[in-house]
C-alpha positions as CSV (number, residue, x, y, z in Angstrom):
1,M,0.0,0.0,0.0
2,R,1.0,3.6,-0.3
3,G,2.5,5.4,2.7
4,K,-0.6,7.5,3.4
5,D,-2.8,4.4,3.4
6,H,-0.5,2.7,5.9
7,I,-0.6,5.7,8.1
8,A,-4.4,6.1,7.9
9,I,-5.3,2.4,8.5
10,S,-2.7,1.9,11.2
11,T,-3.7,5.1,13.0
12,G,-7.3,4.1,12.9
13,S,-6.5,0.6,14.2
14,A,-4.4,2.0,17.0
15,L,-7.0,4.6,18.0
16,L,-9.6,1.9,18.2
17,L,-7.5,-0.3,20.5
18,A,-6.4,2.7,22.6
19,A,-9.9,4.3,22.8
20,P,-10.5,2.9,26.3
21,W,-7.5,4.9,27.6
22,L,-7.8,8.0,25.5
23,L,-9.5,10.2,28.1
24,I,-7.8,8.6,31.1
25,H,-4.2,8.7,29.8
26,P,-4.2,11.1,26.9
27,V,-0.4,11.8,26.9
28,Q,0.5,8.1,26.8
29,V,-2.0,7.5,24.0
30,A,-0.7,10.4,22.0
31,I,2.9,9.1,22.4
32,F,1.7,5.6,21.4
33,I,-0.1,6.9,18.3
34,G,3.0,8.9,17.3
35,G,5.0,5.6,17.5
36,V,2.3,3.9,15.4
37,I,2.5,6.5,12.6
38,I,6.2,6.2,12.2
39,G,6.1,2.4,12.8
40,S,3.6,2.0,10.0
41,L,6.2,3.2,7.6
42,L,9.4,1.5,8.9
43,P,9.1,-1.8,7.0
44,D,9.2,0.2,3.7
45,T,12.5,1.8,4.6
46,D,14.0,-1.0,2.5
47,A,12.7,0.9,-0.5
48,T,14.3,4.2,-1.7
49,D,10.9,5.8,-2.4
50,S,9.5,5.2,1.1
51,K,7.3,8.0,2.4
52,L,9.4,8.1,5.6
53,H,12.4,9.3,3.5
54,H,10.4,12.4,2.6
55,M,9.2,13.4,6.0
56,D,10.7,15.9,8.5
57,G,10.9,16.1,12.3
58,I,11.4,12.9,14.3
59,A,10.5,10.8,11.3
60,R,13.7,12.1,9.6
61,I,15.8,10.5,12.3
62,F,14.4,7.1,11.6
63,S,14.8,7.6,7.9
64,L,18.5,8.4,8.5
65,I,19.3,5.4,10.8
66,M,17.2,2.6,9.3
67,R,19.1,1.7,6.2
68,P,22.7,2.3,7.3
69,V,22.3,1.1,10.9
70,V,19.1,-0.8,11.8
71,I,18.7,-3.0,8.7
72,P,22.4,-4.2,8.8
73,A,22.0,-4.8,12.6
74,T,18.8,-6.8,11.9
75,K,20.7,-8.8,9.3
76,L,23.4,-9.5,11.9
77,V,20.9,-10.8,14.4
78,Y,19.4,-13.2,11.7
79,R,23.0,-14.4,11.0
80,V,23.6,-15.1,14.7
81,F,20.5,-17.3,14.8
82,E,21.5,-18.9,11.5
83,K,18.4,-17.6,9.7
84,S,18.4,-16.3,6.1
85,F,17.9,-12.5,5.7
86,N,16.3,-11.1,2.5
87,P,17.2,-7.4,2.1
88,A,14.9,-6.9,-0.9
89,H,11.7,-4.9,-0.6
90,R,9.0,-6.9,1.1
91,G,11.7,-9.2,2.3
92,S,12.7,-9.8,5.9
93,M,11.7,-6.3,7.0
94,H,8.1,-7.2,6.1
95,T,7.9,-10.2,8.4
96,L,6.8,-10.6,12.0
97,P,10.3,-11.8,13.1
98,G,11.8,-8.8,11.3
99,V,9.5,-6.3,13.0
100,I,10.3,-7.8,16.4
101,V,14.0,-7.7,15.8
102,Y,14.3,-4.2,14.4
103,T,11.9,-2.8,17.0
104,L,14.1,-4.2,19.8
105,I,17.2,-2.7,18.1
106,L,15.6,0.7,17.8
107,A,14.4,0.6,21.4
108,L,18.0,-0.3,22.5
109,L,19.7,2.3,20.4
110,I,17.3,5.2,21.1
111,G,16.6,4.2,24.7
112,S,20.3,4.1,25.4
113,A,20.9,7.4,23.7
114,L,18.1,9.1,25.7
115,Y,19.3,7.6,28.9
116,L,22.9,8.8,28.4
117,L,21.6,12.3,27.5
118,G,19.4,12.3,30.6
119,F,16.1,12.4,28.7
120,W,14.9,8.9,29.4
121,N,11.4,8.5,30.9
122,I,9.4,5.3,31.2
123,I,6.6,6.9,29.3
124,I,8.8,6.7,26.1
125,G,8.1,3.0,26.3
126,F,4.7,3.7,24.8
127,F,6.4,5.1,21.7
128,F,8.4,1.9,21.2
129,L,5.1,-0.1,21.7
130,G,3.6,2.1,18.9
131,L,6.6,1.4,16.6
132,F,6.0,-2.3,17.0
133,A,2.2,-2.1,16.6
134,G,2.6,0.1,13.5
135,G,4.9,-2.5,12.0
136,I,2.4,-5.3,12.6
137,F,-0.4,-3.2,11.1
138,H,1.8,-2.6,8.1
139,I,2.2,-6.3,7.5
140,L,-1.5,-6.9,7.9
141,E,-2.2,-4.2,5.4
142,D,0.3,-5.5,2.8
143,C,-1.2,-8.9,3.1
144,C,-4.3,-7.4,1.6
145,T,-2.5,-6.4,-1.6
146,R,-2.0,-8.4,-4.8
147,S,1.8,-8.6,-4.2
148,G,1.2,-10.0,-0.8
149,L,3.7,-11.1,1.8
150,M,5.2,-14.1,3.6
151,P,4.8,-12.6,7.1
152,F,6.3,-15.6,9.0
153,K,9.4,-16.2,7.0
154,P,12.0,-17.7,7.7
155,F,9.8,-20.0,9.8
156,S,7.1,-20.4,7.1
157,D,7.0,-19.8,3.4
158,R,3.2,-19.4,3.2
159,K,2.2,-16.3,1.3
160,Y,-0.8,-14.2,2.0
161,A,-2.2,-12.0,-0.7
162,G,-5.4,-10.1,-1.4
163,S,-6.9,-8.2,-4.3
164,I,-6.0,-4.5,-3.5
165,N,-4.2,-2.9,-6.4
166,T,-1.9,-0.4,-4.8
167,G,-1.1,1.3,-8.1
168,S,-4.7,2.0,-9.0
169,R,-6.1,5.5,-8.6
170,V,-9.6,4.2,-8.3
171,E,-8.9,1.7,-5.5
172,V,-11.0,3.1,-2.6
173,R,-10.9,0.2,-0.1
174,P,-7.8,1.4,1.9
175,G,-9.5,4.8,2.5
176,L,-12.8,3.0,3.5
177,Y,-11.0,0.8,5.9
178,A,-9.3,3.7,7.6
179,S,-12.6,5.6,7.9
180,V,-14.5,2.7,9.4
181,L,-11.7,2.1,12.0
182,L,-11.6,5.8,12.9
183,F,-15.4,6.2,13.2
184,A,-15.5,3.1,15.3
185,A,-12.9,4.5,17.7
186,I,-14.7,7.9,17.9
187,G,-18.0,6.1,18.4
188,L,-16.7,4.0,21.2
189,V,-15.3,7.0,23.1
190,V,-18.5,8.9,22.7
191,A,-20.6,5.9,23.7
192,G,-18.5,5.3,26.7
193,I,-19.0,8.9,27.9
194,T,-22.7,9.1,27.0
195,Y,-23.8,5.8,28.5
196,A,-21.3,5.7,31.4
197,I,-20.0,2.3,30.2
198,S,-17.6,0.6,32.6
199,H,-13.9,0.7,31.6
200,L,-13.7,-3.1,31.4
201,A,-16.7,-3.2,29.1
202,V,-15.1,-0.5,26.9
203,I,-11.9,-2.5,26.7
204,T,-13.9,-5.6,25.7
205,I,-15.9,-3.8,23.1
206,S,-12.7,-2.2,21.7
207,I,-11.0,-5.5,21.2
208,C,-14.1,-7.1,19.7
209,L,-14.6,-4.3,17.3
210,F,-11.0,-4.4,16.2
211,A,-11.2,-8.1,15.6
212,I,-14.5,-7.9,13.7
213,I,-13.4,-5.0,11.5
214,W,-10.1,-6.6,10.7
215,V,-11.8,-9.9,9.8
216,L,-14.0,-8.0,7.4
217,I,-11.0,-6.1,6.0
218,L,-9.3,-9.4,5.2
219,K,-12.5,-10.8,3.7
220,I,-13.3,-7.8,1.6
221,S,-9.6,-7.7,0.4
222,R,-10.0,-11.4,-0.5
223,V,-7.0,-12.5,1.5
């Protein structure tokens, strides 16, 4: 999918899951969402035309360190565990193991730097959680495209692909998915306030809505 679609769908997914805590812990949720936005683009840093390479601010930092530092470090970890690493686009960086490894590397690098500079705060952990979630959402989204992915490689070669044409200007499904997720998140927050729904119930509804919507997304995308 295109970068803007990854950002939109991933943000909608994250907001729906974080909706129960939006009014209780707004700062933590905001930091988490910020991580999701950047994390939703990280798998594509193996491509020169990644949207992340054209963004400013904190996103620029990730653009600068992913290809020369993080991707080689991820490859090294694969080598240590005697697993093959595919550096091509939609290769190892587009897998669940790849997302886990590069997120841990980023957390170690950035966390250590912030600690040494005296800026570390436990709340930053929500940002790293967002990076991981954004990467997972990215993989789910790309499984809906015609090119598809092998998300569990090198442990499984099974490929998942759908019918979304990322190069088509008339493809409206990604925008529709993002809108449904966003409206579900907003609706849940409003309903929780209006009807004084218990926090546990809101969490349960949030998880159920997320699961139902994503099952529908995969079905509509013909995965």
